[in-house]
N, C-alpha and C positions, 0 to 999 in steps of 0.2 A: 480333793481326791488325789491330785498330783503329789501332795506332800505325803500322803499315806503310801503311795506306790514307791516314792523315794525312800521312805523309812523301811519299807518291806525289803527293798533291795540293799540299802546301804548298811543297815544294822547288822545283818549276817556277814556282809563283806568286812566291815570294821571288826566284828567279833572274830572272824577268821584270822586276820592279821595279828590281832591281840593274842589270840590263842596260839599262833605259831611262835610269837615272842615268849610267851609264858612256857610253852613246851620246850623251847630251846634253853631257857633259863634253868629248867628242872631236869633236863636230860642228863643222864650219866655218861652216855657215849657221845662222841662228837656229832654235832648237828651238821647236816648237809645243807647245801644251798639249792641246787637244782634237783628236781624230781628224778629219781632213779639213780642219782649219784650217791656214792658212799664215801665217808671219810673214816679211815681206820684210826684206832687209838694210837697206833704206833707212829702215825704221821704228825701227831699233835703233842707239843711239849707240856701244855697245861690245859687239860680238857675243860675244867671248871671255868677258867678265865675265857677260853675260846667260846664256850657256850654262852657265857654271860655277854660277851661282845655281840654274838649273833642275836641273842634275845633282845638286847637293847636296840640293835639295828632294826629288827622287825617291830618293836614297840614304838619306835620313833616314826616309822612308816605308818603304823596304825593310827597315830595321832593325826596325821593328815586325813585319813579316812574318817575318823571320828569328827574332826573339825568340819569337813564337808557335809557329813551327816547332819550335824546339829545346825549348821548355817543353812543347809538346803531345806531343812524343815521350816525355817523362818522365811527364807528367800531362795527360791529354786535357782535363780540366776547366779547368786553368790556361791551357793553350794556347788553348782556345776563348774564355775570358774575355778574354785579351789580344788575340786576333784581333778579337773583337766590339767591344771598347772602342776599339781602335786604329782600326777602320774607322768607327765612329760619330763619333769625334772628328776623324779625319784627312780623311775624304772631304769634309766640308763646308769644312775648313780649306785643303785643297790649292788650290782655285780662288782663294781669298782671297790665299794666299801668292803664287800665280802672278801674280795681278793686281798685287800690290805689286812683284814683280820686273819685270813689263812696264812699269809706270809709272816705275820707277826708271831703266830703260834706254831708254825711248821717247825719240825725238828731239823 
């Protein structure tokens, strides 16, 4: 039963981050990072490359979620460790990576 609850929670979470990555890759206007913030096209030198970098960032993060989803379905302890370690490491790193992406493509 624990595995089913794990999957009911983790599959949508993993899909959400994968969806954000795909959305960023396909977006025509610059992708934002924080909710409520906007990036104007006039701020970015190459919107396609900027969005590609953003999309890749989110897809890499989603791989951690998918890894913990799959491993957690087999062994809850391993899945929990991967999820916890991934969040502890990636949550502070994501803003740093985004900042580098923004600086690289800022006009």
